[in-house]
C-alpha positions as CSV (number, residue, x, y, z in Angstrom):
1,M,0.0,0.0,0.0
2,A,1.4,3.3,-1.0
3,S,1.6,6.2,1.4
4,P,-0.2,9.4,0.6
5,V,3.1,11.2,0.1
6,S,4.3,8.7,-2.5
7,R,1.0,8.8,-4.3
8,F,1.2,12.6,-4.4
9,V,4.8,12.5,-5.7
10,A,3.7,10.0,-8.4
11,V,0.8,12.2,-9.6
12,V,3.0,15.3,-9.7
13,A,5.8,13.4,-11.5
14,K,3.4,12.4,-14.3
15,K,2.5,16.1,-14.7
16,N,6.0,17.5,-14.2
17,K,9.1,15.8,-15.5
18,S,11.6,17.7,-13.3
19,P,14.5,15.8,-11.8
20,L,13.6,17.1,-8.3
21,I,10.2,15.3,-8.3
22,R,11.8,12.0,-9.5
23,R,14.3,11.7,-6.6
24,R,14.0,8.8,-4.2
25,F,13.4,9.3,-0.5
26,A,16.1,8.1,1.8
27,S,13.9,5.4,3.4
28,S,12.7,3.9,0.1
29,A,16.2,3.8,-1.4
30,R,17.4,1.3,1.3
31,H,14.4,-0.6,2.6
32,D,11.5,-2.5,1.2
33,D,8.1,-1.3,2.3
34,A,7.2,-4.8,3.6
35,E,10.4,-4.8,5.8
36,E,9.6,-1.3,7.1
37,A,6.0,-2.3,7.9
38,A,7.2,-5.5,9.7
39,K,9.7,-3.4,11.7
40,W,7.0,-0.9,12.9
41,E,4.6,-3.8,13.6
42,K,7.2,-5.3,16.0
43,I,7.8,-1.8,17.6
44,T,4.1,-1.4,18.1
45,Y,3.7,-4.8,19.8
46,L,6.7,-4.1,22.0
47,G,5.2,-0.7,22.9
48,I,1.9,-2.3,23.8
49,G,3.7,-4.8,26.0
50,V,5.7,-2.1,27.8
51,C,2.7,0.0,28.4
52,T,0.7,-3.0,29.7
53,L,3.6,-3.9,32.2
54,L,3.9,-0.2,33.3
55,A,0.1,0.0,33.9
56,A,0.1,-3.3,35.8
57,Y,3.0,-2.1,38.0
58,N,1.3,1.3,38.7
59,L,-1.9,-0.4,39.6
60,S,-0.2,-2.9,41.9
61,T,1.6,-0.3,44.0
62,G,-1.6,1.2,45.3
63,P,-2.4,4.8,46.0
64,D,0.4,7.0,47.0
65,G,-1.7,9.5,48.9
66,F,-1.5,12.2,46.3
67,F,-5.3,12.9,46.5
68,E,-5.6,13.0,50.2
69,K,-6.7,16.3,51.7
70,K,-4.0,18.1,53.7
71,K,-4.8,19.3,57.2
72,H,-4.6,23.0,57.6
73,S,-3.8,24.6,60.9
74,D,-6.6,27.1,60.6
75,D,-9.2,24.4,59.8
76,H,-11.8,24.2,62.7
77,H,-14.0,21.4,61.4
């Protein structure tokens, strides 16, 4: 699946034959799109795992007392 940028460049390249439009992007010159998609899929799954572990750790530690009301010396209640 082509990205919106590459589709735009392809449309403009058909209309305009300048060498600037036909240049290759740095990522497409070295990597295949399938390899790039597989890499980001792995990164996404790793991020989901890290966020899940961090959330489980934060929930397991219990409240830290941040939301407790502070006692004021002038409070007469």
